[in-house]
C-alpha positions in Angstrom: -3.5 -66.7 12.8 -0.4 -64.3 13.2 2.1 -67.2 12.7 3.2 -67.7 9.0 0.7 -70.4 7.8 0.1 -72.7 4.9 -2.0 -75.9 4.2 -1.2 -79.0 2.4 -4.3 -81.5 1.8 -4.4 -85.0 1.3 -6.9 -87.5 -0.1 -7.9 -90.9 1.5 -4.8 -92.7 0.5 -2.4 -89.8 1.7 -1.7 -88.5 -1.8 -1.8 -84.8 -2.0 -4.8 -83.0 -3.6 -2.4 -80.4 -5.1 1.2 -81.4 -5.3 2.1 -78.0 -5.7 1.4 -77.6 -1.9 4.0 -79.7 -0.7 6.6 -77.4 -2.5 4.7 -74.2 -1.1 5.1 -75.3 2.2 8.7 -76.2 1.8 9.3 -72.7 0.1 7.5 -70.7 2.9 9.7 -72.5 5.7 12.8 -71.6 3.8 11.6 -68.0 2.8 10.8 -67.2 6.3 14.2 -69.1 7.4 11.9 -71.1 10.2 13.7 -72.6 13.2 10.7 -74.5 13.7 7.9 -75.9 11.7 4.4 -77.0 13.8 2.5 -79.6 11.4 -1.2 -79.8 12.7 -3.5 -82.8 12.1 -7.4 -82.7 12.9 -9.2 -85.8 13.7 -12.5 -87.0 12.9 -15.7 -85.2 12.4 -13.6 -82.2 10.1 -14.5 -80.8 6.9 -11.6 -78.6 5.8 -13.3 -75.4 7.0 -13.7 -77.1 10.7 -10.0 -77.9 10.4 -8.9 -74.7 9.6 -11.2 -73.2 12.8 -9.4 -75.8 15.1 -5.9 -74.8 13.7 -7.0 -71.1 14.2 -7.8 -71.6 17.5 -4.8 -73.6 18.8 -2.5 -71.3 17.1 -4.0 -68.0 18.6 -3.6 -69.9 22.0 -0.1 -70.5 21.3 0.6 -66.8 20.1 -1.4 -65.9 23.5 1.0 -68.0 25.9 4.3 -67.6 23.5 5.9 -64.8 25.9 5.2 -67.4 29.0 7.6 -69.7 27.6 11.1 -69.3 28.1 12.8 -68.9 24.6 9.7 -69.0 22.4 9.9 -65.7 21.4 13.4 -66.3 19.9 11.8 -69.0 17.6 11.0 -68.2 14.1 8.1 -70.6 13.8 5.9 -71.7 10.5 2.3 -73.5 11.0 1.6 -76.1 8.3 -2.0 -77.2 8.6 -2.6 -80.9 7.3 -6.2 -81.5 5.9 -7.6 -84.9 5.1 -10.8 -86.6 4.5 -12.1 -87.7 7.9 -15.7 -88.8 8.2 -18.2 -87.3 10.5 -19.3 -88.6 13.7 -22.1 -88.7 15.8 -22.4 -85.6 17.8 -20.8 -85.6 21.4 -23.7 -84.1 23.1 -26.2 -86.5 21.3 -27.5 -89.2 23.6 -30.5 -90.3 21.6 -32.8 -89.8 24.6 -36.4 -88.3 24.1 -36.4 -88.8 20.5 -39.5 -90.1 18.7 -39.3 -93.2 16.7 -39.6 -90.8 13.4 -36.9 -88.7 14.6 -34.7 -91.7 15.4 -35.2 -93.0 11.7 -34.7 -89.4 10.2 -31.3 -89.1 12.4 -30.2 -92.3 10.9 -31.1 -91.6 7.3 -28.9 -88.3 7.5 -26.0 -89.9 9.5 -25.9 -92.8 6.3 -26.0 -89.9 3.8 -23.0 -88.1 5.2 -20.8 -90.8 6.7 -21.2 -93.8 4.1 -19.0 -92.5 1.2 -20.4 -95.0 -1.5 -23.7 -93.3 -2.6 -25.1 -97.0 -3.8 -24.4 -98.5 -0.5 -25.6 -95.6 1.3 -29.1 -95.4 -0.8 -29.5 -99.5 0.5 -28.6 -98.8 3.9 -31.3 -96.2 4.0 -34.0 -98.2 2.5 -33.8 -101.1 5.1 -34.4 -98.3 8.2 -38.3 -98.8 8.0 -37.7 -102.6 8.3 -35.0 -102.5 11.3 -37.6 -102.6 14.2 -39.3 -105.5 12.5 -37.5 -107.7 10.4 -34.3 -109.4 11.4 -33.3 -110.2 7.6 -33.1 -106.6 7.5 -30.8 -106.3 10.5 -28.8 -108.6 9.1 -28.4 -107.1 5.6 -27.6 -103.9 7.2 -24.8 -105.3 9.1 -23.6 -106.8 5.8 -23.9 -103.6 3.8 -22.1 -101.8 6.4 -19.3 -104.4 6.4 -18.7 -104.1 2.8 -17.5 -100.6 3.5 -15.0 -101.7 6.0 -11.1 -101.8 5.4 -9.7 -105.4 3.7 -7.7 -105.8 7.5 -6.5 -104.0 10.1 -3.1 -104.3 12.5 -3.1 -103.7 16.2 -4.5 -104.6 19.3 -7.8 -104.5 18.1 -7.2 -107.2 14.9 -9.4 -109.6 16.6 -12.2 -107.3 17.3 -12.1 -106.3 13.8 -12.3 -109.8 12.6 -15.4 -110.8 14.5 -17.2 -107.5 13.5 -16.2 -108.5 9.7 -16.9 -112.0 9.5 -19.3 -112.9 12.4 -22.9 -113.8 11.8 -24.6 -111.0 10.9 -27.9 -111.2 12.6 -25.6 -111.7 16.0 -23.5 -108.7 15.4 -26.8 -106.6 15.3 -28.2 -108.1 18.3 -24.8 -107.5 20.1 -25.4 -103.8 19.2 -28.5 -103.2 20.8 -28.8 -101.6 24.5 -24.8 -101.1 24.4 -25.4 -98.9 27.6 -26.4 -101.7 29.8 -23.6 -103.0 32.2 -25.7 -106.5 32.9 -27.0 -107.0 29.4 -26.5 -110.6 28.2 -23.6 -110.4 25.6 -23.9 -112.3 22.1 -21.2 -114.2 20.9 -20.2 -113.5 17.3 -18.5 -115.9 15.3 -17.3 -117.9 18.3 -14.8 -115.1 19.3 -13.9 -114.4 23.0 -11.7 -111.6 22.6 -12.5 -108.9 20.2 -12.1 -105.7 22.1 -11.0 -102.5 20.0 -7.8 -101.0 21.2 -7.9 -97.0 21.8 -11.6 -97.2 23.0 -12.7 -96.6 26.6 -16.0 -97.7 28.0 -19.4 -96.2 28.5 -19.5 -94.1 31.6 -22.4 -93.4 34.0 -24.4 -95.7 31.8 -23.7 -94.0 28.7 -21.1 -92.3 26.4 -21.7 -89.8 23.7 -22.4 -91.1 20.1 -24.1 -94.4 21.6 -27.9 -95.0 21.8 -30.4 -97.3 23.1 -33.1 -99.2 20.7 -33.2 -101.1 17.8 -32.9 -98.4 15.2 -30.0 -97.2 17.6 -28.3 -100.2 17.2 -27.7 -99.5 13.9 -26.6 -96.1 14.8 -23.9 -97.8 16.9 -22.9 -99.9 14.1 -22.6 -97.2 11.8 -20.1 -95.6 14.6 -18.1 -98.5 15.1 -17.8 -99.0 11.1 -16.8 -95.4 11.1 -13.8 -96.1 13.8 -12.2 -98.8 11.9 -12.6 -96.8 8.6 -11.0 -93.8 10.2 -8.4 -96.0 12.0 -7.0 -97.3 8.7 -7.3 -94.0 7.0 -5.3 -92.0 9.4 -2.7 -94.5 9.5 -2.2 -94.5 5.5 -2.5 -90.5 5.3 0.2 -90.4 8.2 2.3 -93.2 6.5 2.1 -92.0 2.9 1.3 -88.5 2.9 2.3 -86.7 6.1 5.7 -88.8 6.0 6.5 -87.4 2.3 5.6 -83.9 3.7 8.2 -83.9 6.8 10.7 -85.4 4.4 10.1 -82.7 1.5 10.4 -79.9 4.5 13.8 -81.4 5.8 15.5 -81.6 2.1 14.4 -78.0 1.6 15.2 -76.8 5.2 17.4 -79.2 6.9 17.9 -76.9 10.0 14.4 -76.7 10.8 12.9 -78.4 13.8 10.1 -80.5 12.9 7.1 -80.7 15.4 4.0 -83.0 15.0 0.8 -82.1 16.7 -2.4 -84.4 16.1 -6.0 -84.5 17.7 -7.9 -87.6 17.9 -7.3 -89.8 14.8 -4.9 -87.0 13.9 -3.0 -88.3 16.7 -2.8 -91.7 15.0 -2.0 -89.9 11.8 1.0 -87.9 13.0 2.5 -91.2 15.2 2.1 -93.1 11.9 4.2 -90.4 10.1 6.9 -89.9 12.8 7.5 -93.8 12.6 7.4 -93.8 8.6 9.3 -90.7 7.8 13.0 -90.8 7.3 13.4 -87.0 8.3 13.7 -86.2 12.1 11.0 -85.2 14.0 11.8 -82.9 17.3 8.8 -83.2 19.2 5.5 -85.3 19.2 2.1 -83.8 20.9 -0.7 -86.2 21.1 -3.9 -84.4 22.0 -6.6 -86.7 23.2 -5.2 -89.1 20.7 -7.5 -92.1 19.5 -5.5 -95.3 19.6 -4.4 -98.0 22.2 -3.2 -96.9 25.5 -0.4 -99.6 24.6 0.2 -98.3 21.1 3.9 -97.5 22.3 4.0 -100.3 24.8 6.7 -102.9 24.8 5.4 -106.5 25.7 1.8 -105.2 26.6 0.0 -108.7 26.8 3.0 -110.5 28.6 3.5 -112.6 25.2 6.1 -110.3 23.8 3.8 -108.3 22.1 4.8 -104.7 21.2 2.6 -101.8 20.5 2.1 -100.8 16.5 4.1 -97.7 17.4 6.9 -99.0 19.9 9.6 -97.8 18.0 8.4 -94.0 18.0 9.8 -92.6 21.2 13.3 -93.6 20.0 12.7 -91.9 16.9 11.5 -88.5 18.2 14.5 -86.2 18.8 12.6 -84.5 21.8 9.7 -85.3 23.8 6.6 -87.2 23.4 3.6 -85.4 24.6 0.3 -86.9 25.4 -2.8 -85.3 27.2 -5.5 -87.8 28.7 -8.5 -87.2 30.6 -11.6 -89.3 31.9 -13.8 -86.5 30.6 -12.8 -87.9 27.1 -16.1 -89.6 26.1 -15.5 -89.5 22.4 -12.6 -91.8 22.7 -14.7 -94.6 23.6 -17.4 -94.4 21.3 -16.9 -97.9 19.5 -16.1 -99.6 22.6 -19.5 -100.5 23.9 -20.5 -102.4 20.8 -17.2 -104.5 20.7 -17.3 -105.1 24.4 -20.6 -106.7 24.0 -19.3 -109.1 21.3 -16.4 -109.9 23.6 -18.8 -110.8 26.3 -16.8 -108.2 28.6 -19.5 -105.9 29.8 -18.6 -104.7 33.0 -18.1 -101.4 35.2 -14.7 -100.4 35.0 -13.7 -101.1 31.4 -11.5 -99.1 29.4 -9.5 -97.8 32.8 -6.0 -98.6 32.9 -6.5 -101.9 34.0 -8.3 -102.6 31.0 -5.9 -104.1 27.9 -8.3 -102.3 25.3 -8.5 -98.9 26.8 -7.2 -95.6 25.1 -4.4 -93.4 25.3 -6.7 -90.3 25.4 -8.2 -91.7 28.5 -5.4 -93.5 30.3 -2.1 -92.0 28.9 0.9 -94.1 27.4 1.0 -97.6 29.0 3.8 -100.1 29.6 6.1 -97.8 27.6 9.4 -98.3 28.8 10.2 -94.7 27.5 7.5 -93.4 29.8 8.1 -90.7 32.5 5.4 -90.8 35.4 2.2 -89.5 34.5 1.9 -85.7 35.6 -1.0 -83.3 35.6 -1.5 -80.8 32.7 -0.2 -77.5 34.3 -1.5 -74.0 34.0 0.2 -71.4 32.1 3.5 -70.4 33.6 4.1 -74.3 35.2 6.9 -76.5 34.8 7.3 -79.4 32.9 10.2 -82.3 33.1 10.2 -83.2 29.4 13.0 -85.5 28.3 14.2 -86.1 25.0 13.0 -89.7 23.7 10.8 -90.1 26.5 6.9 -89.8 26.7 5.1 -87.5 29.0 1.4 -88.5 29.6 -0.2 -85.4 31.2 -3.6 -85.6 33.2 -6.0 -82.9 31.6 -8.9 -83.4 33.8 -8.8 -79.9 35.1 -8.6 -77.9 31.6 -10.0 -80.4 29.0 -13.6 -80.9 29.4 -14.1 -83.4 26.4 -12.6 -84.9 23.4 -12.6 -81.5 21.4 -11.4 -79.2 24.1 -7.9 -79.0 23.0 -7.4 -75.4 22.1 -7.4 -74.2 25.5 -3.9 -72.0 26.5 -2.9 -74.8 29.0 -2.8 -77.1 26.2 -0.9 -74.7 24.1 1.3 -73.8 26.7 2.5 -77.6 27.2 2.9 -78.2 23.4 5.0 -74.8 23.3 7.3 -75.8 25.9 7.9 -79.2 24.3 8.8 -77.4 21.3 11.3 -75.0 22.6 12.7 -78.2 25.1 14.1 -79.3 21.6 
């Protein structure tokens, strides 16, 4: 990696998989007399090997632009890769089009095996697949089984959406997941809820979005995705609050002069934001790369009724800048929105943009956040930024970020390293 690197792994509750790794990370920071520690967090669809590959590419880009950032070569940087058990997602390029019935069923069966963590539930779900197209009772049972994999509760702007998904009539929930790409489809009311959109998610664009599919079998895939979203949302927050926050505190206790910089992608963005909020250790900068949570996550009074975002206190806790990349090219930030928008009876063009109360920060940047600077463009290498301590800089990345996972390029690395060296 050409920068000193170590790794800390957490389980789904934020407990270090190997407690010695925390001490080893602290020892590396101390022994290298690090001035700065970059802590990286991956998002969904990552095995440990995939996480390491992402980290290698990010670090390679940081190294490549280091001499273009004033003062960066004078910093003694150590990198800590944080690995946690994220769940796979449907491939971004998979539109579901052109597949035959047998192919659709096989894909769904494979996704259930790889993404439903309880083996008994996965077996029961897979057994229902042959009946899903013709049997409403099987559809309702499929919903009920998936519901059993959801966390007990959730917090944030999408709490009402979660409640409807978890308690609404199963047959109607399955019906609402059909044909999620249609803007004019008649939506189903579920459990009497009128407002159940998930925060952090953008809508379908151009009649479809990566990870969502048409048809009856595909309705089951849609529901598998939206269930994965809520599971990942809660897990990322828990790992951040419990595991990553503890790591920050361990590093600060060992090397109090070292600046700590959090960098998170996708749901890893949610994890590192939760860590910054929970940790007693100071965080010098926070970089959110196509993060998967609400564009009101750091807002104050986002709904006009005095409600603050779950992470409203974060900008004031960060000693340096908070950096957010966002782009309409990020389809994956919106993968769960179509199902929830149908449940909410809010089908329509333009949902998920900056005018929609349920859009995502990776799509629109940080909105209604008093500490935000005016949105700017992600600059090419060598450009300038007006980062300010305790303020959020939302960087429009349309020119350099082609999709949700395209976050390891040199322009992104240059922005992150510029934020780091501003502290």
